[in-house]
mmCIF file as gemmi writes it, N, C-alpha and C atoms, coordinates in Angstrom:
data_model
loop_
_atom_site.group_PDB
_atom_site.id
_atom_site.type_symbol
_atom_site.label_atom_id
_atom_site.label_alt_id
_atom_site.label_comp_id
_atom_site.label_asym_id
_atom_site.label_entity_id
_atom_site.label_seq_id
_atom_site.pdbx_PDB_ins_code
_atom_site.Cartn_x
_atom_site.Cartn_y
_atom_site.Cartn_z
_atom_site.occupancy
_atom_site.B_iso_or_equiv
_atom_site.pdbx_formal_charge
_atom_site.auth_seq_id
_atom_site.auth_asym_id
_atom_site.pdbx_PDB_model_num
ATOM 1 N N . MET Axp A 1 ? 100.679 73.469 122.95 1 0 ? 1 A 1
ATOM 2 C CA . MET Axp A 1 ? 102.004 73.757 122.682 1 0 ? 1 A 1
ATOM 3 C C . MET Axp A 1 ? 100.997 75.875 121.645 1 0 ? 1 A 1
ATOM 4 N N . ALA Axp A 2 ? 101.816 75.999 121.261 1 0 ? 2 A 1
ATOM 5 C CA . ALA Axp A 2 ? 102.582 77.991 120.799 1 0 ? 2 A 1
ATOM 6 C C . ALA Axp A 2 ? 102.796 77.892 119.863 1 0 ? 2 A 1
ATOM 7 N N . LEU Axp A 3 ? 102.64 78.935 118.785 1 0 ? 3 A 1
ATOM 8 C CA . LEU Axp A 3 ? 103.432 79.397 117.704 1 0 ? 3 A 1
ATOM 9 C C . LEU Axp A 3 ? 104.239 80.254 117.647 1 0 ? 3 A 1
ATOM 10 N N . PHE Axp A 4 ? 105.385 80.154 117.819 1 0 ? 4 A 1
ATOM 11 C CA . PHE Axp A 4 ? 106.93 81.187 118.193 1 0 ? 4 A 1
ATOM 12 C C . PHE Axp A 4 ? 107.347 81.591 116.691 1 0 ? 4 A 1
ATOM 13 N N . GLU Axp A 5 ? 107.299 82.629 116.427 1 0 ? 5 A 1
ATOM 14 C CA . GLU Axp A 5 ? 107.969 83.41 115.446 1 0 ? 5 A 1
ATOM 15 C C . GLU Axp A 5 ? 109.546 83.665 116.005 1 0 ? 5 A 1
ATOM 16 N N . VAL Axp A 6 ? 110.638 83.317 114.784 1 0 ? 6 A 1
ATOM 17 C CA . VAL Axp A 6 ? 112.226 83.473 115.441 1 0 ? 6 A 1
ATOM 18 C C . VAL Axp A 6 ? 112.755 84.091 114.482 1 0 ? 6 A 1
ATOM 19 N N . LEU Axp A 7 ? 113.625 85.079 114.489 1 0 ? 7 A 1
ATOM 20 C CA . LEU Axp A 7 ? 114.132 85.997 114.544 1 0 ? 7 A 1
ATOM 21 C C . LEU Axp A 7 ? 115.88 85.69 114.312 1 0 ? 7 A 1
ATOM 22 N N . ILE Axp A 8 ? 116.042 84.775 113.47 1 0 ? 8 A 1
ATOM 23 C CA . ILE Axp A 8 ? 117.685 84.533 113.928 1 0 ? 8 A 1
ATOM 24 C C . ILE Axp A 8 ? 118.56 85.606 113.266 1 0 ? 8 A 1
ATOM 25 N N . ASP Axp A 9 ? 119.781 86.438 113.651 1 0 ? 9 A 1
ATOM 26 C CA . ASP Axp A 9 ? 120.985 87.367 113.231 1 0 ? 9 A 1
ATOM 27 C C . ASP Axp A 9 ? 122.631 86.406 113.341 1 0 ? 9 A 1
ATOM 28 N N . ILE Axp A 10 ? 122.57 86.902 112.57 1 0 ? 10 A 1
ATOM 29 C CA . ILE Axp A 10 ? 124.293 85.605 112.583 1 0 ? 10 A 1
ATOM 30 C C . ILE Axp A 10 ? 124.963 86.255 111.713 1 0 ? 10 A 1
ATOM 31 N N . ALA Axp A 11 ? 126.645 86.872 112.496 1 0 ? 11 A 1
ATOM 32 C CA . ALA Axp A 11 ? 126.895 87.395 111.876 1 0 ? 11 A 1
ATOM 33 C C . ALA Axp A 11 ? 128.808 86.81 112.293 1 0 ? 11 A 1
ATOM 34 N N . HIS Axp A 12 ? 130.046 87.22 111.404 1 0 ? 12 A 1
ATOM 35 C CA . HIS Axp A 12 ? 131.353 87.121 111.992 1 0 ? 12 A 1
ATOM 36 C C . HIS Axp A 12 ? 132.279 87.545 113.73 1 0 ? 12 A 1
ATOM 37 N N . LEU Axp A 13 ? 131.999 87.052 114.231 1 0 ? 13 A 1
ATOM 38 C CA . LEU Axp A 13 ? 133.218 87.442 115.677 1 0 ? 13 A 1
ATOM 39 C C . LEU Axp A 13 ? 134.171 88.681 114.898 1 0 ? 13 A 1
ATOM 40 N N . PRO Axp A 14 ? 134.461 89.214 116.149 1 0 ? 14 A 1
ATOM 41 C CA . PRO Axp A 14 ? 134.525 90.458 116.639 1 0 ? 14 A 1
ATOM 42 C C . PRO Axp A 14 ? 136.276 89.363 115.722 1 0 ? 14 A 1
ATOM 43 N N . GLY Axp A 15 ? 136.842 90.092 115.12 1 0 ? 15 A 1
ATOM 44 C CA . GLY Axp A 15 ? 138.607 89.62 114.558 1 0 ? 15 A 1
ATOM 45 C C . GLY Axp A 15 ? 138.698 88.869 113.41 1 0 ? 15 A 1
ATOM 46 N N . VAL Axp A 16 ? 137.445 88.35 113.02 1 0 ? 16 A 1
ATOM 47 C CA . VAL Axp A 16 ? 137.047 87.485 111.742 1 0 ? 16 A 1
ATOM 48 C C . VAL Axp A 16 ? 137.148 87.824 110.599 1 0 ? 16 A 1
ATOM 49 N N . ALA Axp A 17 ? 137.804 87.785 109.699 1 0 ? 17 A 1
ATOM 50 C CA . ALA Axp A 17 ? 137.68 88.484 108.457 1 0 ? 17 A 1
ATOM 51 C C . ALA Axp A 17 ? 136.106 88.646 107.953 1 0 ? 17 A 1
ATOM 52 N N . ASP Axp A 18 ? 136.065 89.322 107.112 1 0 ? 18 A 1
ATOM 53 C CA . ASP Axp A 18 ? 135.019 89.526 106.886 1 0 ? 18 A 1
ATOM 54 C C . ASP Axp A 18 ? 134.779 89.659 105.169 1 0 ? 18 A 1
ATOM 55 N N . PRO Axp A 19 ? 135.291 88.751 104.008 1 0 ? 19 A 1
ATOM 56 C CA . PRO Axp A 19 ? 134.735 89.164 103.041 1 0 ? 19 A 1
ATOM 57 C C . PRO Axp A 19 ? 134.237 90.349 102.014 1 0 ? 19 A 1
ATOM 58 N N . ALA Axp A 20 ? 133.362 90.375 101.957 1 0 ? 20 A 1
ATOM 59 C CA . ALA Axp A 20 ? 131.782 90.835 101.824 1 0 ? 20 A 1
ATOM 60 C C . ALA Axp A 20 ? 131.944 92.045 102.317 1 0 ? 20 A 1
ATOM 61 N N . GLY Axp A 21 ? 131.828 92.235 103.395 1 0 ? 21 A 1
ATOM 62 C CA . GLY Axp A 21 ? 131.74 93.418 104.053 1 0 ? 21 A 1
ATOM 63 C C . GLY Axp A 21 ? 132.977 94.282 103.512 1 0 ? 21 A 1
ATOM 64 N N . ALA Axp A 22 ? 133.498 93.821 103.643 1 0 ? 22 A 1
ATOM 65 C CA . ALA Axp A 22 ? 135.7 94.793 102.559 1 0 ? 22 A 1
ATOM 66 C C . ALA Axp A 22 ? 135.491 95.208 101.548 1 0 ? 22 A 1
ATOM 67 N N . THR Axp A 23 ? 134.761 94.282 100.931 1 0 ? 23 A 1
ATOM 68 C CA . THR Axp A 23 ? 134.56 94.336 99.537 1 0 ? 23 A 1
ATOM 69 C C . THR Axp A 23 ? 133.066 95.647 99.15 1 0 ? 23 A 1
ATOM 70 N N . VAL Axp A 24 ? 132.099 95.317 99.249 1 0 ? 24 A 1
ATOM 71 C CA . VAL Axp A 24 ? 131.014 96.962 99.81 1 0 ? 24 A 1
ATOM 72 C C . VAL Axp A 24 ? 131.789 98.175 100.328 1 0 ? 24 A 1
ATOM 73 N N . GLU Axp A 25 ? 132.746 97.867 101.657 1 0 ? 25 A 1
ATOM 74 C CA . GLU Axp A 25 ? 132.788 99.089 101.948 1 0 ? 25 A 1
ATOM 75 C C . GLU Axp A 25 ? 134.058 99.985 101.202 1 0 ? 25 A 1
ATOM 76 N N . ARG Axp A 26 ? 134.951 98.658 100.347 1 0 ? 26 A 1
ATOM 77 C CA . ARG Axp A 26 ? 135.518 99.262 99.137 1 0 ? 26 A 1
ATOM 78 C C . ARG Axp A 26 ? 135.057 99.708 97.474 1 0 ? 26 A 1
ATOM 79 N N . ALA Axp A 27 ? 133.913 99.886 97.428 1 0 ? 27 A 1
ATOM 80 C CA . ALA Axp A 27 ? 133.118 99.913 96.603 1 0 ? 27 A 1
ATOM 81 C C . ALA Axp A 27 ? 132.517 101.502 97.036 1 0 ? 27 A 1
ATOM 82 N N . LEU Axp A 28 ? 131.913 101.527 97.543 1 0 ? 28 A 1
ATOM 83 C CA . LEU Axp A 28 ? 130.792 102.252 99.038 1 0 ? 28 A 1
ATOM 84 C C . LEU Axp A 28 ? 131.421 104.442 98.009 1 0 ? 28 A 1
ATOM 85 N N . PRO Axp A 29 ? 132.604 104.236 98.241 1 0 ? 29 A 1
ATOM 86 C CA . PRO Axp A 29 ? 132.945 105.206 98.044 1 0 ? 29 A 1
ATOM 87 C C . PRO Axp A 29 ? 133.058 105.883 96.652 1 0 ? 29 A 1
ATOM 88 N N . ALA Axp A 30 ? 133.314 105.291 95.981 1 0 ? 30 A 1
ATOM 89 C CA . ALA Axp A 30 ? 132.822 105.328 94.217 1 0 ? 30 A 1
ATOM 90 C C . ALA Axp A 30 ? 131.725 105.632 93.781 1 0 ? 30 A 1
ATOM 91 N N . LEU Axp A 31 ? 130.727 105.281 95.023 1 0 ? 31 A 1
ATOM 92 C CA . LEU Axp A 31 ? 129.397 105.993 94.747 1 0 ? 31 A 1
ATOM 93 C C . LEU Axp A 31 ? 128.875 106.529 95.594 1 0 ? 31 A 1
ATOM 94 N N . GLY Axp A 32 ? 130.181 107.714 95.817 1 0 ? 32 A 1
ATOM 95 C CA . GLY Axp A 32 ? 129.42 109.085 96.169 1 0 ? 32 A 1
ATOM 96 C C . GLY Axp A 32 ? 129.671 108.887 98.021 1 0 ? 32 A 1
ATOM 97 N N . TYR Axp A 33 ? 128.906 107.524 97.923 1 0 ? 33 A 1
ATOM 98 C CA . TYR Axp A 33 ? 129.905 107.398 100.029 1 0 ? 33 A 1
ATOM 99 C C . TYR Axp A 33 ? 130.343 107.432 100.721 1 0 ? 33 A 1
ATOM 100 N N . THR Axp A 34 ? 130.998 107.856 101.346 1 0 ? 34 A 1
ATOM 101 C CA . THR Axp A 34 ? 132.374 108.13 101.847 1 0 ? 34 A 1
ATOM 102 C C . THR Axp A 34 ? 132.45 108.486 103.038 1 0 ? 34 A 1
ATOM 103 N N . ASN Axp A 35 ? 131.128 108.328 103.929 1 0 ? 35 A 1
ATOM 104 C CA . ASN Axp A 35 ? 131.408 109.061 105.75 1 0 ? 35 A 1
ATOM 105 C C . ASN Axp A 35 ? 130.366 107.452 106.047 1 0 ? 35 A 1
ATOM 106 N N . VAL Axp A 36 ? 130.591 105.894 105.113 1 0 ? 36 A 1
ATOM 107 C CA . VAL Axp A 36 ? 130.689 104.784 105.468 1 0 ? 36 A 1
ATOM 108 C C . VAL Axp A 36 ? 131.543 104.348 105.964 1 0 ? 36 A 1
ATOM 109 N N . SER Axp A 37 ? 131.866 103.532 107.298 1 0 ? 37 A 1
ATOM 110 C CA . SER Axp A 37 ? 132.606 102.76 107.793 1 0 ? 37 A 1
ATOM 111 C C . SER Axp A 37 ? 132.451 101.268 107.972 1 0 ? 37 A 1
ATOM 112 N N . ASP Axp A 38 ? 133.267 100.012 108.657 1 0 ? 38 A 1
ATOM 113 C CA . ASP Axp A 38 ? 133.233 98.593 109.007 1 0 ? 38 A 1
ATOM 114 C C . ASP Axp A 38 ? 131.929 98.604 108.801 1 0 ? 38 A 1
ATOM 115 N N . VAL Axp A 39 ? 132.149 98.231 107.634 1 0 ? 39 A 1
ATOM 116 C CA . VAL Axp A 39 ? 130.631 96.858 107.035 1 0 ? 39 A 1
ATOM 117 C C . VAL Axp A 39 ? 130.702 96.135 107.452 1 0 ? 39 A 1
ATOM 118 N N . LYS Axp A 40 ? 129.791 95.412 107.33 1 0 ? 40 A 1
ATOM 119 C CA . LYS Axp A 40 ? 129.812 93.556 108.06 1 0 ? 40 A 1
ATOM 120 C C . LYS Axp A 40 ? 128.742 92.982 107.113 1 0 ? 40 A 1
ATOM 121 N N . ILE Axp A 41 ? 128.777 92.393 106.459 1 0 ? 41 A 1
ATOM 122 C CA . ILE Axp A 41 ? 127.558 91.276 106.19 1 0 ? 41 A 1
ATOM 123 C C . ILE Axp A 41 ? 127.19 90.937 107.028 1 0 ? 41 A 1
ATOM 124 N N . ALA Axp A 42 ? 125.839 90.384 106.925 1 0 ? 42 A 1
ATOM 125 C CA . ALA Axp A 42 ? 125.32 88.819 108.284 1 0 ? 42 A 1
ATOM 126 C C . ALA Axp A 42 ? 124.047 88.752 107.644 1 0 ? 42 A 1
ATOM 127 N N . LYS Axp A 43 ? 123.585 87.912 107.914 1 0 ? 43 A 1
ATOM 128 C CA . LYS Axp A 43 ? 122.749 86.763 107.164 1 0 ? 43 A 1
ATOM 129 C C . LYS Axp A 43 ? 121.543 86.634 108.32 1 0 ? 43 A 1
ATOM 130 N N . SER Axp A 44 ? 119.994 86.774 107.988 1 0 ? 44 A 1
ATOM 131 C CA . SER Axp A 44 ? 119.124 86.772 108.898 1 0 ? 44 A 1
ATOM 132 C C . SER Axp A 44 ? 118.731 85.117 108.672 1 0 ? 44 A 1
ATOM 133 N N . ILE Axp A 45 ? 117.534 84.562 109.478 1 0 ? 45 A 1
ATOM 134 C CA . ILE Axp A 45 ? 116.781 83.49 109.156 1 0 ? 45 A 1
ATOM 135 C C . ILE Axp A 45 ? 115.5 84.144 110.109 1 0 ? 45 A 1
ATOM 136 N N . ARG Axp A 46 ? 114.341 83.776 109.247 1 0 ? 46 A 1
ATOM 137 C CA . ARG Axp A 46 ? 113.133 83.589 109.905 1 0 ? 46 A 1
ATOM 138 C C . ARG Axp A 46 ? 112.845 82.287 109.888 1 0 ? 46 A 1
ATOM 139 N N . LEU Axp A 47 ? 112.355 81.669 110.913 1 0 ? 47 A 1
ATOM 140 C CA . LEU Axp A 47 ? 111.207 80.317 111.169 1 0 ? 47 A 1
ATOM 141 C C . LEU Axp A 47 ? 109.853 80.763 112.231 1 0 ? 47 A 1
ATOM 142 N N . THR Axp A 48 ? 109.56 79.992 112.107 1 0 ? 48 A 1
ATOM 143 C CA . THR Axp A 48 ? 107.737 79.582 112.904 1 0 ? 48 A 1
ATOM 144 C C . THR Axp A 48 ? 108.006 78.036 114.206 1 0 ? 48 A 1
ATOM 145 N N . ILE Axp A 49 ? 107.892 78.493 115.135 1 0 ? 49 A 1
ATOM 146 C CA . ILE Axp A 49 ? 108.609 76.789 115.265 1 0 ? 49 A 1
ATOM 147 C C . ILE Axp A 49 ? 107.502 76.518 115.971 1 0 ? 49 A 1
ATOM 148 N N . ASP Axp A 50 ? 106.461 75.234 116.525 1 0 ? 50 A 1
ATOM 149 C CA . ASP Axp A 50 ? 105.282 74.761 117.333 1 0 ? 50 A 1
ATOM 150 C C . ASP Axp A 50 ? 106.02 74.54 118.906 1 0 ? 50 A 1
ATOM 151 N N . ALA Axp A 51 ? 105.975 75.18 119.728 1 0 ? 51 A 1
ATOM 152 C CA . ALA Axp A 51 ? 106.651 74.68 121.036 1 0 ? 51 A 1
ATOM 153 C C . ALA Axp A 51 ? 105.927 74.922 121.971 1 0 ? 51 A 1
ATOM 154 N N . PRO Axp A 52 ? 105.953 74.314 123.424 1 0 ? 52 A 1
ATOM 155 C CA . PRO Axp A 52 ? 105.179 74.437 124.87 1 0 ? 52 A 1
ATOM 156 C C . PRO Axp A 52 ? 105.678 76.165 124.899 1 0 ? 52 A 1
ATOM 157 N N . THR Axp A 53 ? 106.354 76.497 124.79 1 0 ? 53 A 1
ATOM 158 C CA . THR Axp A 53 ? 107.103 77.388 125.719 1 0 ? 53 A 1
ATOM 159 C C . THR Axp A 53 ? 107.412 78.552 125.29 1 0 ? 53 A 1
ATOM 160 N N . ALA Axp A 54 ? 107.496 79.939 125.629 1 0 ? 54 A 1
ATOM 161 C CA . ALA Axp A 54 ? 108.727 80.619 124.254 1 0 ? 54 A 1
ATOM 162 C C . ALA Axp A 54 ? 110.417 80.04 125.07 1 0 ? 54 A 1
ATOM 163 N N . GLU Axp A 55 ? 110.519 80.071 126.187 1 0 ? 55 A 1
ATOM 164 C CA . GLU Axp A 55 ? 111.716 78.92 127.021 1 0 ? 55 A 1
ATOM 165 C C . GLU Axp A 55 ? 111.812 77.399 125.891 1 0 ? 55 A 1
ATOM 166 N N . ALA Axp A 56 ? 111.344 76.548 125.825 1 0 ? 56 A 1
ATOM 167 C CA . ALA Axp A 56 ? 111.559 76.112 124.579 1 0 ? 56 A 1
ATOM 168 C C . ALA Axp A 56 ? 111.61 76.237 123.8 1 0 ? 56 A 1
ATOM 169 N N . ALA Axp A 57 ? 110.884 77.02 122.739 1 0 ? 57 A 1
ATOM 170 C CA . ALA Axp A 57 ? 111.027 77.431 121.45 1 0 ? 57 A 1
ATOM 171 C C . ALA Axp A 57 ? 112.603 77.989 122.284 1 0 ? 57 A 1
ATOM 172 N N . GLU Axp A 58 ? 113.416 78.313 122.936 1 0 ? 58 A 1
ATOM 173 C CA . GLU Axp A 58 ? 114.408 78.499 122.137 1 0 ? 58 A 1
ATOM 174 C C . GLU Axp A 58 ? 115.639 78.449 123.034 1 0 ? 58 A 1
ATOM 175 N N . THR Axp A 59 ? 115.361 77.128 123.794 1 0 ? 59 A 1
ATOM 176 C CA . THR Axp A 59 ? 116.836 75.872 123.928 1 0 ? 59 A 1
ATOM 177 C C . THR Axp A 59 ? 116.693 75.525 122.21 1 0 ? 59 A 1
ATOM 178 N N . GLN Axp A 60 ? 115.263 74.991 121.71 1 0 ? 60 A 1
ATOM 179 C CA . GLN Axp A 60 ? 115.543 73.827 120.691 1 0 ? 60 A 1
ATOM 180 C C . GLN Axp A 60 ? 116.211 74.837 119.374 1 0 ? 60 A 1
ATOM 181 N N . VAL Axp A 61 ? 116.211 76.393 119.38 1 0 ? 61 A 1
ATOM 182 C CA . VAL Axp A 61 ? 116.777 77.174 118.272 1 0 ? 61 A 1
ATOM 183 C C . VAL Axp A 61 ? 117.924 77.399 118.489 1 0 ? 61 A 1
ATOM 184 N N . ARG Axp A 62 ? 118.335 77.771 119.716 1 0 ? 62 A 1
ATOM 185 C CA . ARG Axp A 62 ? 119.651 77.205 119.814 1 0 ? 62 A 1
ATOM 186 C C . ARG Axp A 62 ? 120.195 76.015 119.631 1 0 ? 62 A 1
ATOM 187 N N . GLU Axp A 63 ? 119.673 75.147 119.877 1 0 ? 63 A 1
ATOM 188 C CA . GLU Axp A 63 ? 120.125 73.855 119.501 1 0 ? 63 A 1
ATOM 189 C C . GLU Axp A 63 ? 120.547 74.298 118.256 1 0 ? 63 A 1
ATOM 190 N N . MET Axp A 64 ? 119.566 74.613 117.195 1 0 ? 64 A 1
ATOM 191 C CA . MET Axp A 64 ? 119.842 74.554 116.195 1 0 ? 64 A 1
ATOM 192 C C . MET Axp A 64 ? 121.159 75.094 115.408 1 0 ? 64 A 1
ATOM 193 N N . CYS Axp A 65 ? 121.244 76.346 116.077 1 0 ? 65 A 1
ATOM 194 C CA . CYS Axp A 65 ? 122.144 76.733 116.166 1 0 ? 65 A 1
ATOM 195 C C . CYS Axp A 65 ? 123.516 76.559 115.48 1 0 ? 65 A 1
ATOM 196 N N . GLU Axp A 66 ? 123.325 76.105 117.254 1 0 ? 66 A 1
ATOM 197 C CA . GLU Axp A 66 ? 125.178 75.249 117.17 1 0 ? 66 A 1
ATOM 198 C C . GLU Axp A 66 ? 125.114 74.476 116.435 1 0 ? 66 A 1
ATOM 199 N N . ARG Axp A 67 ? 123.873 73.515 115.94 1 0 ? 67 A 1
ATOM 200 C CA . ARG Axp A 67 ? 124.625 72.795 114.797 1 0 ? 67 A 1
ATOM 201 C C . ARG Axp A 67 ? 124.332 72.881 113.534 1 0 ? 67 A 1
ATOM 202 N N . ILE Axp A 68 ? 124.507 73.482 112.923 1 0 ? 68 A 1
ATOM 203 C CA . ILE Axp A 68 ? 123.521 73.244 111.716 1 0 ? 68 A 1
ATOM 204 C C . ILE Axp A 68 ? 123.878 75.331 111.158 1 0 ? 68 A 1
ATOM 205 N N . LEU Axp A 69 ? 123.119 75.797 112.025 1 0 ? 69 A 1
ATOM 206 C CA . LEU Axp A 69 ? 122.216 77.431 111.381 1 0 ? 69 A 1
ATOM 207 C C . LEU Axp A 69 ? 123.46 78.326 111.115 1 0 ? 69 A 1
ATOM 208 N N . ALA Axp A 70 ? 124.787 78.38 112.157 1 0 ? 70 A 1
ATOM 209 C CA . ALA Axp A 70 ? 125.713 79.169 112.154 1 0 ? 70 A 1
ATOM 210 C C . ALA Axp A 70 ? 126.668 78.28 112.639 1 0 ? 70 A 1
ATOM 211 N N . ASN Axp A 71 ? 127.867 78.82 112.694 1 0 ? 71 A 1
ATOM 212 C CA . ASN Axp A 71 ? 129.685 78.018 112.867 1 0 ? 71 A 1
ATOM 213 C C . ASN Axp A 71 ? 130.02 78.709 113.762 1 0 ? 71 A 1
ATOM 214 N N . PRO Axp A 72 ? 130.098 78.253 115.169 1 0 ? 72 A 1
ATOM 215 C CA . PRO Axp A 72 ? 130.377 79.112 116.157 1 0 ? 72 A 1
ATOM 216 C C . PRO Axp A 72 ? 131.689 79.233 116.666 1 0 ? 72 A 1
ATOM 217 N N . VAL Axp A 73 ? 132.271 78.046 115.307 1 0 ? 73 A 1
ATOM 218 C CA . VAL Axp A 73 ? 133.564 78.887 115.338 1 0 ? 73 A 1
ATOM 219 C C . VAL Axp A 73 ? 134.246 80.352 114.945 1 0 ? 73 A 1
ATOM 220 N N . ILE Axp A 74 ? 133.359 80.784 114.318 1 0 ? 74 A 1
ATOM 221 C CA . ILE Axp A 74 ? 133.279 82.017 113.524 1 0 ? 74 A 1
ATOM 222 C C . ILE Axp A 74 ? 132.108 82.889 113.738 1 0 ? 74 A 1
ATOM 223 N N . GLU Axp A 75 ? 130.973 82.439 114.355 1 0 ? 75 A 1
ATOM 224 C CA . GLU Axp A 75 ? 130.006 83.5 113.702 1 0 ? 75 A 1
ATOM 225 C C . GLU Axp A 75 ? 128.961 83.111 114.805 1 0 ? 75 A 1
ATOM 226 N N . ASP Axp A 76 ? 128.649 83.989 115.487 1 0 ? 76 A 1
ATOM 227 C CA . ASP Axp A 76 ? 127.664 84.501 116.831 1 0 ? 76 A 1
ATOM 228 C C . ASP Axp A 76 ? 126.17 84.995 116.272 1 0 ? 76 A 1
ATOM 229 N N . TYR Axp A 77 ? 125.427 84.224 116.892 1 0 ? 77 A 1
ATOM 230 C CA . TYR Axp A 77 ? 124.254 84.452 116.988 1 0 ? 77 A 1
ATOM 231 C C . TYR Axp A 77 ? 122.852 85.428 117.814 1 0 ? 77 A 1
ATOM 232 N N . SER Axp A 78 ? 122.583 86.256 117.527 1 0 ? 78 A 1
ATOM 233 C CA . SER Axp A 78 ? 121.06 86.488 118.223 1 0 ? 78 A 1
ATOM 234 C C . SER Axp A 78 ? 119.656 86.029 117.399 1 0 ? 78 A 1
ATOM 235 N N . LEU Axp A 79 ? 118.93 86 118.268 1 0 ? 79 A 1
ATOM 236 C CA . LEU Axp A 79 ? 117.735 85.603 118.846 1 0 ? 79 A 1
ATOM 237 C C . LEU Axp A 79 ? 116.53 86.631 119.261 1 0 ? 79 A 1
ATOM 238 N N . ARG Axp A 80 ? 115.394 86.715 119.028 1 0 ? 80 A 1
ATOM 239 C CA . ARG Axp A 80 ? 114.222 87.821 119.188 1 0 ? 80 A 1
ATOM 240 C C . ARG Axp A 80 ? 112.724 86.071 118.817 1 0 ? 80 A 1
ATOM 241 N N . ILE Axp A 81 ? 112.182 85.949 119.6 1 0 ? 81 A 1
ATOM 242 C CA . ILE Axp A 81 ? 111.125 84.875 119.83 1 0 ? 81 A 1
ATOM 243 C C . ILE Axp A 81 ? 110.184 85.828 120.633 1 0 ? 81 A 1
ATOM 244 N N . SER Axp A 82 ? 108.712 86.027 119.605 1 0 ? 82 A 1
ATOM 245 C CA . SER Axp A 82 ? 107.437 86.01 119.663 1 0 ? 82 A 1
ATOM 246 C C . SER Axp A 82 ? 106.534 84.935 119.573 1 0 ? 82 A 1
ATOM 247 N N . GLU Axp A 83 ? 105.951 85.116 120.592 1 0 ? 83 A 1
ATOM 248 C CA . GLU Axp A 83 ? 104.226 84.525 120.052 1 0 ? 83 A 1
ATOM 249 C C . GLU Axp A 83 ? 103.385 84.653 118.938 1 0 ? 83 A 1
ATOM 250 N N . THR Axp A 84 ? 103.2 83.957 118.042 1 0 ? 84 A 1
ATOM 251 C CA . THR Axp A 84 ? 101.82 84.203 116.994 1 0 ? 84 A 1
ATOM 252 C C . THR Axp A 84 ? 101.035 83.396 117.193 1 0 ? 84 A 1
ATOM 253 N N . THR Axp A 85 ? 99.647 83.86 116.414 1 0 ? 85 A 1
ATOM 254 C CA . THR Axp A 85 ? 98.8 83.619 116.073 1 0 ? 85 A 1
ATOM 255 C C . THR Axp A 85 ? 98.362 82.36 115.127 1 0 ? 85 A 1
ATOM 256 N N . SER Axp A 86 ? 99.13 82.758 113.546 1 0 ? 86 A 1
ATOM 257 C CA . SER Axp A 86 ? 99.986 82.984 112.026 1 0 ? 86 A 1
ATOM 258 C C . SER Axp A 86 ? 101.029 81.105 111.923 1 0 ? 86 A 1
ATOM 259 N N . PRO Axp A 87 ? 100.584 81.283 111.573 1 0 ? 87 A 1
ATOM 260 C CA . PRO Axp A 87 ? 101.486 79.674 110.582 1 0 ? 87 A 1
ATOM 261 C C . PRO Axp A 87 ? 102.355 80.471 109.583 1 0 ? 87 A 1
C-alpha cells in the first residue's frame, strides 16, 4: 500500500446561485476593489488515503465525493492526487 495526498476542490455548477460569492462581490467595491467580478466561493478538502495505486485512490475518493463530500446535483469537484511518504 502507498499513501496519497488528495486535494479536492468543490464548487457550484455553472448557473447555480452562489449567495456567498455574490455577497463578497457586492462588498468589494466599498473596500476599494472595483476591478473584481465573478466571485465564487468554493470549498477545499485535503486528506491522505492509503491505497495500492493512485488509480485505486482516485476511484475511492471519487466515490466519497459522489456519496458525501459533494452534492452532485449542484456541485462539481476536481481532484489532485500525489504519492507521499509522510502520514
